[in-house]
C-alpha positions in Angstrom: 17.6 -24.2 12.7 16.9 -24.6 9.0 14.0 -22.2 9.3 16.2 -19.6 11.0 18.7 -19.9 8.2 16.0 -19.6 5.6 14.7 -16.4 7.2 18.2 -15.0 7.4 18.9 -15.8 3.8 15.6 -14.2 2.7 16.3 -11.1 4.7 19.8 -10.9 3.1 18.3 -11.2 -0.3 15.8 -8.4 0.4 18.7 -6.1 1.5 20.2 -6.6 -1.9 17.0 -5.9 -3.9 17.0 -2.4 -5.5 14.1 -1.0 -3.5 15.6 -1.6 -0.1 19.2 -1.2 -1.2 18.7 2.3 -2.6 16.6 3.3 0.4 19.5 2.3 2.7 21.9 4.1 0.3 19.9 7.3 0.7 19.9 6.9 4.5 23.7 6.5 4.4 24.1 9.6 2.3 22.0 11.6 4.8 23.9 10.1 7.7 27.2 11.2 6.2 25.9 14.8 5.6 25.8 14.5 1.8 24.3 17.5 -0.1 22.8 15.2 -2.7 19.4 16.5 -3.7 16.9 16.1 -6.5 15.0 19.3 -7.6 11.3 19.2 -6.6 10.1 19.5 -10.2 12.3 16.6 -11.3 11.0 14.5 -8.4 7.4 15.2 -9.3 8.1 14.2 -12.9 9.7 10.9 -11.8 6.6 10.1 -9.6 4.2 10.8 -12.4 6.1 8.6 -14.9 6.3 5.8 -12.3 2.6 5.8 -11.5 1.6 6.2 -15.2 3.6 3.1 -15.9 2.0 1.1 -13.0 -1.5 2.2 -14.1 -0.8 1.3 -17.7 0.5 -2.1 -16.9 -2.4 -2.8 -14.6 -4.9 -1.6 -17.2 -3.4 -3.8 -19.9 -3.8 -6.8 -17.5 -7.4 -6.0 -16.9 -8.0 -5.5 -20.7 -6.7 -8.9 -21.5 -8.7 -10.7 -18.8 -12.1 -12.3 -19.1 -14.2 -9.7 -17.3 -17.0 -12.1 -16.4 -14.6 -14.5 -14.6 -12.7 -11.5 -13.2 -15.7 -9.8 -11.5 -16.1 -11.7 -8.2 -12.4 -12.2 -7.5 -11.8 -8.5 -8.3 -14.5 -7.3 -5.9 -13.0 -9.6 -3.3 -9.5 -8.3 -3.9 -10.7 -4.7 -3.5 -12.6 -5.6 -0.3 -9.4 -7.2 1.1 -7.4 -4.0 0.3 -9.9 -1.9 2.2 -10.2 -4.3 5.1 -6.4 -4.4 5.6 -6.3 -0.7 6.0 -9.3 -0.7 8.4 -7.6 -3.5 10.4 -4.5 -1.2 10.7 -6.7 1.5 12.3 -7.7 -1.0 15.0 -4.2 -2.4 15.6 -1.1 -0.3 14.7 -2.8 3.0 14.8 -4.0 2.3 18.4 -0.5 1.7 19.7 0.6 4.3 22.2 3.0 6.7 20.6 2.4 5.6 17.0 1.3 8.5 14.7 -2.0 7.7 13.2 -0.9 9.1 9.8 2.3 6.9 9.9 0.2 3.9 10.9 -2.3 4.5 8.1 0.5 4.9 5.5 2.0 1.6 6.7 -1.3 -0.2 6.6 -1.9 1.3 3.1 1.4 -0.1 1.9 0.6 -3.5 3.4 -2.9 -3.4 1.8 -1.3 -2.7 -1.6 0.3 -5.5 -3.6 4.0 -6.4 -4.3 4.2 -7.5 -7.9 7.5 -9.2 -7.2 6.0 -11.3 -4.3 3.0 -12.2 -6.6 5.5 -13.3 -9.3 7.3 -15.4 -6.7 4.0 -17.1 -5.8 3.2 -17.8 -9.4 6.7 -19.3 -9.9 6.3 -21.6 -6.9 2.9 -22.8 -8.2 4.2 -23.3 -11.7 7.1 -25.4 -10.4 4.6 -27.5 -8.4 2.3 -27.9 -11.4 -0.6 -26.2 -9.7 -3.2 -24.5 -12.0 -4.3 -20.9 -11.5 -6.4 -18.5 -13.6 -4.6 -16.5 -16.3 -6.3 -13.3 -15.1 -4.7 -13.4 -11.6 -2.3 -10.6 -12.6 -5.3 -8.4 -13.3 -6.5 -8.7 -9.7 -3.7 -6.7 -8.1 -4.8 -3.2 -9.2 -8.1 -3.7 -7.5 -6.5 -4.5 -4.2 -3.7 -2.0 -4.7 -5.8 1.1 -5.5 -8.5 0.3 -3.0 -5.9 0.1 -0.2 -3.9 3.2 -1.1 -7.0 5.4 -1.7 -8.6 4.2 1.6 -5.3 4.8 3.6 -4.8 8.3 2.0 -8.4 9.4 2.6 -8.4 8.2 6.3 -4.9 9.8 6.9 -6.1 13.1 5.5 -9.2 13.0 7.6 -7.0 12.4 10.6 -4.8 15.4 9.7 -8.0 17.5 9.2 -9.4 16.5 12.6 -6.1 17.3 14.2 -5.9 20.7 12.6 -9.5 21.5 13.6 -8.8 20.4 17.2 -5.8 22.6 17.4 -7.8 25.5 16.0 -10.6 25.0 18.5 -8.1 24.8 21.4 -6.5 28.0 20.3 -9.9 29.7 20.0 -11.0 28.5 23.5 -7.7 29.5 25.2 -8.0 32.9 23.6 -11.4 33.5 25.2 -13.1 34.2 21.9 -15.5 31.2 21.9 -19.1 32.6 21.4 -22.3 31.0 22.7 -25.4 31.2 20.6 -28.9 32.6 21.5 -30.6 31.6 24.6 -27.8 29.4 25.9 -28.9 26.5 23.7 -26.1 24.2 22.5 -25.4 23.9 18.8 -27.4 21.5 16.8 -25.8 18.1 15.9 -27.1 18.3 12.3 -24.7 21.0 11.1 -21.8 19.2 12.7 -22.9 16.0 10.9 -23.3 17.9 7.6 -19.9 19.5 8.1 -18.3 16.1 8.8 -19.9 14.6 5.6 -18.7 17.6 3.6 -15.2 17.2 4.9 -15.1 13.5 4.0 -16.4 14.3 0.5 -14.0 17.1 0.0 -11.0 15.0 1.1 -12.1 12.0 -1.0 -12.4 14.3 -4.1 -9.0 15.9 -3.3 -7.5 12.4 -3.1 -8.8 11.3 -6.5 -7.7 14.6 -8.0 -4.2 14.5 -6.5 -1.4 14.1 -9.0 -0.4 10.7 -7.8 -3.8 9.0 -7.8 -4.8 10.8 -11.0 -1.7 9.4 -12.8 -2.5 5.9 -11.5 -6.1 6.1 -12.5 -5.6 7.6 -15.9 -2.9 5.0 -16.7 -5.4 2.3 -15.6 -8.1 3.7 -17.9 -5.8 4.1 -20.9 -4.4 0.6 -20.4 -7.9 -0.9 -20.1 -9.6 0.9 -22.9 -6.8 1.8 -25.4 -3.8 0.0 -26.9 -0.7 1.7 -25.3 1.4 -1.4 -25.6 4.0 0.1 -27.9 4.7 3.2 -25.8 4.6 1.1 -22.7 7.2 -1.3 -24.0 9.5 1.3 -25.7 9.3 4.2 -23.1 7.9 3.4 -19.7 9.2 -0.1 -19.2 12.9 0.7 -19.8 12.9 3.8 -17.6 11.0 2.3 -14.7 13.6 0.6 -12.6 16.1 3.4 -12.9 13.6 6.1 -11.9 12.4 4.0 -9.0 15.9 3.7 -7.7 16.3 7.6 -7.7 13.0 7.9 -5.8 14.1 5.4 -3.2 17.4 7.4 -2.7 15.3 10.5 -2.0 13.0 8.6 0.4 16.0 7.1 2.1 17.4 10.6 2.9 14.1 11.7 4.2 13.7 8.5 6.2 17.0 9.1 8.0 16.0 12.6 8.9 12.9 11.3 10.6 14.3 8.0 12.0 14.5 9.5 15.5 10.7 9.7 15.6 10.4 5.9 15.6 12.9 5.0 18.3 10.3 4.7 21.1 7.7 2.8 18.9 10.0 0.7 16.8 8.8 -2.4 18.6 5.3 -1.7 17.4 6.4 -1.6 13.7 8.5 -4.8 14.2 5.6 -6.7 15.6 3.2 -5.4 12.9 5.7 -6.2 10.1 6.2 -9.8 11.4 2.5 -10.6 12.0 0.4 -8.6 9.6 1.4 -10.5 6.4 0.2 -13.7 7.9 -3.1 -12.2 9.2 -3.7 -10.4 5.9 -2.8 -13.5 3.9 -5.4 -15.5 5.9 -8.0 -12.8 5.2 -7.2 -13.0 1.5 -7.4 -16.8 1.7 -10.8 -16.6 3.2 -12.1 -14.3 0.5 -10.5 -16.7 -2.1 -12.4 -19.6 -0.6 -15.7 -17.6 -0.9 -14.9 -16.9 -4.6 -14.1 -20.7 -5.0 -17.5 -21.6 -3.6 -19.3 -19.0 -5.7 -17.5 -19.3 -9.1 -15.2 -22.3 -8.9 -12.2 -20.1 -8.5 -9.2 -22.5 -8.5 -7.1 -23.6 -5.5 -4.1 -21.9 -7.1 -6.1 -18.7 -7.5 -7.0 -18.9 -3.8 -3.3 -19.3 -2.9 -2.3 -16.3 -5.1 -5.1 -14.1 -3.7 -3.7 -14.9 -0.2 -0.2 -14.1 -1.4 -1.3 -10.7 -2.8 -3.0 -9.9 0.6 0.1 -11.0 2.5 2.4 -8.9 0.3 3.1 -5.2 0.7 3.8 -2.8 -2.2 7.3 -2.0 -3.2 6.5 -0.2 -6.5 3.2 1.7 -6.7 2.8 2.3 -2.9 5.9 4.3 -1.9 5.7 7.0 -4.6 1.9 7.3 -4.2 2.2 7.8 -0.4 5.2 10.1 -0.7 3.3 12.3 -3.1 -0.1 12.2 -1.3 1.0 12.1 2.3 4.3 14.0 2.7 3.6 14.2 6.4 4.0 10.4 6.8 7.4 9.0 7.9 8.9 6.9 5.1 11.1 5.2 7.8 7.9 3.7 9.2 6.0 2.5 6.1 8.9 1.6 3.7 11.1 0.1 6.4 8.4 -2.0 7.9 7.0 -3.1 4.6 10.1 -3.9 2.6 12.4 -4.8 5.5 10.0 -7.1 7.4 6.7 -7.6 5.6 8.1 -8.8 2.2 10.3 -11.6 3.6 7.5 -12.9 5.8 5.1 -12.8 2.8 7.5 -14.8 0.7 8.1 -17.3 3.4 4.3 -17.7 3.9 3.7 -19.0 0.4 4.1 -22.7 1.3 1.7 -22.2 4.2 -1.1 -21.0 1.9 -0.4 -23.8 -0.5 -0.7 -26.4 2.3 -4.0 -24.8 3.5 -5.4 -25.0 0.0 -4.4 -28.6 -0.3 -6.1 -29.5 3.0 -9.3 -27.5 2.4 -9.8 -27.6 -1.4 -7.3 -30.2 -2.7 -5.0 -29.4 -5.5 
């Protein structure tokens, strides 16, 4: 009974957090027929500012970390981010009726990191007197960017395959399909080359997109320059207010596409409740490997698991909204913030107990 009350209390807390509260506010505006709108140029400006801020903060964390100690955990964090998205292609994306693009966007958000959940994990460890490395905060951009880029590239490949399939079907039904000389079938090599070219083009397009470009240039400036003054005086004060406006916009869009999820809502509910635990265990396993290789602390292992269990509420939504407008925000934001975040926070004691049993704290 106490556990149920804790879960209910955590869910209620999440509903009051700005990210989900403004998302729900936007959905209410749309449901009531409001004409509230943000001009597209203003929206794009907001997204760029948000992602520059996220990139700058992440770069400053990396800059201040010990790069030698950071290397192995950082590579592990990036691998976990990619693995979570790939796991989503084998689970949620295979569910009948679930759009592959929506599934990949959701997996990308779950592969990315919630800074607030990571902060909650740090607070719990601090209160328990458990040591963890000072560079832990610098690990999150590696997992975050790896997951988001992987999800966006795979989703764009899915859209490209769907468009090609539709074009081929149209050509075939129109009776214009030509057969080459002597009745020999086409070579597989050109198809393979074309597929590789498509992957390369989509990957380059993703890195050149405004959202990812802003994130990466912010990361580079934060790492190799000294943007602390402009970060503190300009980006930091604006950030929460701009994010709230973005979530209002996404809430209105989410309401417009909510009907698409009615027949597959159970899939997202199941994913939102189970994925954080599975992802956290994956992060815990990678943390154990780093512990064996470098002496990574038990507290560090716990926090790597917490990062893997969390789902992004800051960098992820604007990145996905800008890069994958085809994806349904009702699916990826609702599942992540509404279900994934409470489960991730509640799982922190589980990972602490596992670390104490396996490593000792």
